N, C-alpha and C positions, 0 to 999 in steps of 0.2 A: 303066715307068718305065725309064729310062735312065741309068747311073752308068760313065761314061770307057769307052763302046764295051761294056760289059755289059748284058744284056738280063736285067732280073728280071721276073717274072711272078709276079701276084697267086697264091695258092693259091687255087683252086678249090673250095668247100666245096661236097659234097652237100645235095641239096633238102632242106629239111624234110619231117619224118615229116608224113603226114597227121594234123590234129586228131581227124577223126572217128575215127581207129583206137586215140587214145590215150583219146579221152572213152567209147568202148565199154570199152577194158580196166579205168578206173577205176569204171567204172558195173556192172561184170560182179561185183558182191558183195552180198549182202544186209545188208551194214553200211553202205554206201555210200548215204546216199538222193538226193543229186543232187552234182552238180558247178557250185562257186559261179563258181571263176576257174580259167582254163587259159591259160597262158602258153608259147608255145612260139618258141623263136630260137635263133640260135647266137651263138657269141663272135667277136670280129674274127680269131681262130686257126682257127676252123672247128666248135668243138666246142660241139653243142648243148645247151640249157639247157630242161630242163622244169619249171615250176612251177604247182602248182595248188592250189587248195583245195577241200577237199571238206566236204559235210555230209553229219554223223553224230550219232545218237541220244547224250543228255547221259547216259543213266542206263546206259551201256556200263559195265562196271568196266574198271578201268584197264588191265588186260595185254588186255583184250579190244579196246581202243581201240587198243592198240599194235600188237595183232597185225595190226587191220584197215588201217590205215596203212602196215602191213609189206609186204600182201599187196598191195596199192593199188602201193606201190610196186615189187614183184616183177613187176607183170601191166604196167606201162607200160614197165620194162625189156626185156621179153619184144617188146614190139612197137619200142622204139627201139634196142635193141643195149645192152652193155655201156659204152660209152664215155660214154654220155650223164650229165650232170648233171638228177637229178631230186630235186625240193623238192617233198614232201606236207603239206601242213598242213589240218590239221581243225579245223572249225568245228561246235561242238554246238548241238545244237536241242533243243528240249524235247520229249519222247517220248509223241506223242499218246496212245498206249495208258494211260500211268501217270495215275492220278486221284491227285490230292491231295484229303485231308479238306477238308472244308467249315471257314472260321475260325472257326465258331460250334461246332465241336465240340473244337477243341483246347484242352486244360487243360492248364495251365502251373500246378504246386504251386508256393505260396510259402509262407513263413513269416514270420510277424512279432517 
């Protein structure tokens, strides 16, 4: 672009990080079952933005869920560096190891 004799060059952003490295960082945990969505992009100013949805087991206590999400974000930050914006969203799925009682054995006490 030229403005009255002054040349203005577009800021060249570094290439985006490899998705496979980010996927490996996210899945490198016993808490993360799978990665459901991963978006790796950059803002017009060159700032990287990583947004992901990870699948976690629904029976995890809240403190463990919070810790698992924080750990996933920390591992991705180790791959992409400190300046990237990282968003990790949980998707909770039923724990296959947990067995609910059959409905015919559930007793609900009532009074008339």
